[in-house]
Every structure is written in C-alpha cells, then in structure tokens.
C-alpha positions as CSV (number, residue, x, y, z in Angstrom):
1,M,126.7,125.6,95.1
2,A,126.7,122.3,93.2
3,T,123.2,120.7,93.5
4,E,121.6,117.7,91.9
5,R,117.9,117.9,92.4
6,L,115.1,115.3,92.1
7,V,111.7,116.6,91.0
8,A,108.8,116.6,93.5
9,N,106.6,113.5,93.4
10,P,109.1,111.6,91.2
11,P,107.7,108.8,89.0
12,A,108.5,105.2,90.1
13,S,111.3,105.0,87.5
14,R,113.2,107.6,89.5
15,V,113.0,105.8,92.8
16,R,115.9,103.4,93.6
17,Q,114.8,100.3,95.5
18,Y,118.0,98.9,97.2
19,G,118.0,99.5,100.9
20,K,114.3,98.6,101.2
21,T,113.1,95.6,103.3
22,S,112.8,93.3,100.3
23,A,115.9,91.7,98.9
24,R,114.4,91.8,95.4
25,P,111.9,94.5,94.4
26,S,108.4,93.5,93.5
27,K,107.3,93.3,89.9
28,G,107.2,96.6,88.1
29,A,109.5,98.3,90.6
30,A,112.6,100.2,89.5
31,V,115.9,98.5,90.3
32,P,119.5,99.6,89.9
33,D,120.6,98.3,86.5
34,P,123.2,95.6,87.0
35,L,124.3,95.6,83.3
36,T,127.7,97.1,84.2
37,L,128.4,93.8,86.0
38,S,127.7,91.7,82.9
39,A,131.0,92.7,81.5
40,V,133.0,91.7,84.5
41,G,135.0,88.5,84.2
42,I,133.9,85.4,86.1
43,V,137.0,85.4,88.4
44,A,136.4,89.0,89.4
45,L,132.7,88.2,90.0
46,T,133.4,85.1,92.0
47,E,136.0,86.6,94.2
48,G,134.1,89.8,94.5
49,V,131.0,88.1,95.8
50,K,133.0,86.2,98.4
51,F,134.5,89.5,99.6
52,L,131.3,91.4,99.7
53,Y,129.6,88.5,101.5
54,G,132.4,88.4,104.1
55,L,132.6,92.2,104.5
56,A,128.8,92.4,105.1
57,G,129.1,89.7,107.7
58,D,132.0,91.5,109.5
59,L,130.1,94.8,109.6
60,L,126.9,93.1,110.9
61,R,128.9,91.4,113.7
62,R,130.6,94.6,114.6
63,R,127.3,96.4,114.8
64,R,126.0,93.6,117.1
65,E,129.0,94.0,119.4
66,R,128.4,97.7,119.7
67,R,124.7,97.5,120.7
68,D,125.3,97.4,124.4
69,D,127.8,100.3,124.3
70,D,125.9,103.6,124.6
71,R,129.2,105.5,124.2
72,A,130.1,103.9,120.9
73,P,130.4,106.5,118.2
74,V,128.1,106.5,115.2
75,T,131.1,106.2,112.8
76,E,134.3,104.2,113.1
77,P,137.4,103.9,110.9
78,V,137.6,100.3,109.4
79,S,140.3,98.4,107.6
80,V,139.1,97.3,104.2
81,A,141.5,95.7,101.7
82,L,139.8,95.1,98.3
83,P,141.2,92.0,96.6
84,D,143.0,93.1,93.4
85,E,141.6,90.2,91.4
86,A,138.1,91.4,92.0
87,F,138.1,95.2,92.3
88,Q,139.7,98.3,90.9
89,G,141.8,100.4,93.3
90,Q,141.4,100.7,97.1
91,L,139.1,102.6,99.4
92,K,140.6,105.7,100.9
93,D,140.5,105.8,104.7
94,P,137.1,104.0,104.9
95,V,134.7,104.8,107.7
96,A,131.8,102.6,108.7
97,H,128.5,104.6,109.3
98,F,126.6,102.4,111.8
99,D,123.5,104.5,111.6
100,R,123.3,103.7,107.9
101,L,124.0,100.1,108.6
102,A,121.1,100.0,111.0
103,D,118.8,101.3,108.3
104,L,120.1,98.7,105.8
105,D,120.4,95.8,108.2
106,S,117.5,93.7,107.0
107,S,118.3,94.3,103.3
108,I,121.9,93.4,103.7
109,R,121.0,90.2,105.5
110,E,118.5,89.2,102.8
111,L,121.0,90.0,100.0
112,R,123.8,88.2,101.8
113,A,121.5,85.1,102.2
114,K,120.7,85.2,98.4
115,L,124.4,85.1,97.6
116,A,125.5,82.6,100.2
117,D,125.8,79.6,97.8
118,Y,128.0,81.6,95.4
119,A,130.1,83.0,98.2
120,E,130.7,79.6,99.7
121,G,131.5,77.9,96.4
122,I,128.5,75.7,96.2
123,D,127.2,77.2,93.0
124,D,128.9,79.1,90.1
125,L,127.9,82.7,89.4
126,S,127.3,83.5,85.7
127,P,127.6,87.0,84.2
128,D,124.4,86.1,82.2
129,D,122.3,85.5,85.4
130,R,120.7,88.9,85.6
131,E,118.7,88.1,88.8
132,S,121.9,87.1,90.7
133,L,123.7,90.2,89.4
134,E,120.9,92.3,90.9
135,Y,121.6,90.8,94.2
136,V,125.4,91.4,93.8
137,D,124.8,95.0,92.8
138,G,122.4,95.5,95.6
139,L,124.8,94.3,98.2
140,R,127.6,96.3,96.7
141,R,125.6,99.5,96.7
142,A,124.4,98.9,100.3
143,L,128.0,98.5,101.4
144,E,129.0,101.6,99.5
145,T,126.4,103.5,101.5
146,V,127.7,102.2,104.8
147,L,131.3,103.0,103.9
148,G,130.6,106.2,102.0
149,Q,132.8,105.2,99.0
150,R,132.4,103.6,95.6
151,I,133.4,99.9,95.1
152,V,134.1,99.1,91.5
153,F,134.6,95.6,90.1
154,R,137.7,94.9,87.9
155,G,136.5,95.3,84.3
156,E,133.5,97.3,85.2
157,A,133.1,100.6,83.1
158,V,132.8,102.9,86.2
159,P,135.6,105.2,87.4
160,A,137.3,103.8,90.5
161,D,137.9,107.3,92.0
162,G,137.1,106.7,95.6
163,S,134.1,109.0,95.3
164,V,132.3,110.1,98.4
165,V,128.8,108.4,98.4
166,G,125.8,109.6,100.2
167,T,122.3,108.1,100.4
168,A,119.0,109.1,102.1
169,T,116.1,106.7,102.2
170,V,112.7,108.0,103.3
171,D,109.1,107.0,102.7
172,E,107.9,110.6,102.4
173,V,109.6,114.0,102.2
174,L,107.7,116.9,103.9
175,G,110.6,119.3,104.4
176,Y,114.2,119.0,103.1
177,V,116.4,116.0,102.7
178,A,119.8,115.5,101.0
179,G,121.6,112.3,100.2
180,L,125.0,114.0,100.6
181,R,125.5,117.5,102.1
182,A,128.9,119.0,102.6
183,R,130.7,122.4,102.5
184,S,133.7,121.2,100.6
185,I,134.5,117.9,98.8
186,S,137.9,117.0,97.3
187,G,137.5,114.5,94.4
188,G,134.4,112.8,93.1
189,A,131.1,112.7,94.9
190,R,127.8,110.9,94.4
191,G,124.5,111.4,96.3
192,H,121.0,110.3,95.8
193,V,117.7,110.2,97.6
194,E,115.3,107.2,97.8
195,A,111.8,108.7,98.4
196,G,108.4,107.1,98.0
197,R,106.8,110.6,97.9
198,V,107.8,114.2,98.0
199,G,105.0,116.2,99.6
200,P,103.9,119.8,98.7
201,G,106.7,122.2,99.6
202,G,109.1,119.3,100.1
203,S,112.6,119.3,98.6
204,A,114.7,116.2,97.8
205,V,118.3,116.8,96.8
206,G,120.8,114.1,95.8
207,L,123.9,116.2,96.3
208,E,124.5,119.6,97.8
209,A,128.0,121.1,98.3
210,D,129.5,124.6,98.3
211,T,132.7,123.4,96.6
212,I,133.7,120.3,94.7
213,R,137.4,120.2,93.9
C-alpha cells in the first residue's frame, strides 16, 4: 500500500492555506510557493489567468444551476480545453466534483475577484509580482481540486502528466482522513490534507492506494 503520511499535530509550515475562507493567508501563515510560476512567460501567464478566471466562473454558474435539483449527481463530466499558449497538455476526461466546489466556493470567488483586472485586460500581470502569482496559484490549485487533475502552465517546471489530485480540508482530525484514497491508480497521483490540528489517535494521510501503476 502506497501511503504518504502527515505527522500528528503538524507545525504551521506543513499546513496548506488555499481553500480557506481568506483569499490571501494572514501574516505568518504558510502558503503554496508560487515560484514555479515566476519562470512562466508573460503570454502564458496572461492567457492562463483569463482561462482560469473564466473556468472558475463557468463552474460556479453550473453549481448555481444545480442547487434546486435534488437528483443532480455530486460529480459530472465536463468539457475543458486548455489553451495551448498557456498550458502544457490537456486534462484527461475531466470530472467536476461539486461537493469540493461547495467547500471552496468562497475562496474561489475571492481569488477570482483578485484576478479580475488581469483577466479582463485592465492591468498587466508581471512574473515579478509575487502577491498576484499567489492568487493565480491559489485559483489554479482550487480548480485542480475540483477537477481532480493537475493544471500546468507552459514553461512551468512541473510534469504535465494528468495526475489524479485529491484534497481534504478539515479544521481538526479526530479519526482518519485521506486526501486521496483509491484501490488502484494508473499514472501519477497527488494527495494532501489541510488540517488545523490532528487530535490524539487521529491519522491524516495525503495519499493511500493499494496499487499505483
């Protein structure tokens, strides 16, 4: 069994902050490092932000349309065509997880609002603007969680392998929680847990799988 474990009562540096209610973590909080985006060309960044902004809006609208339908499934296949000038590769049979979108709704809205002027061409996005890159990275990671796959910018030094992505966000772990749990995974996989506290006897596992091929 392939298992990536997080230690009990992890220090603040081990706790990822995207997906929380604040679009930008408070001072001293750990954030996903956006340095991989600093090497991305300005065209890829500009077009990528426009795409992520639009995709987030489409998913939020789709969630709103489903609210009154009690029979709507939790997941739904979606058509997502990543623009070649902005991203590496394509997603493989993407599926929207609307339960995850519900958890990330407020964060996605805040991050989307932070990037609105760049997405609408009012301001130019600079690879040297670390704060804005944090917003881009946060929105990208939130959408990765909703779609369950990795989204990689063109020029970014991260494999565009269509890896399965799983995330669990909790304030406190008292029992067992896994970011991604599966019997068998073909290809790459990534799972992580966001936990404020792991209580006595609790177990937080980023990735658990019987077989990864």
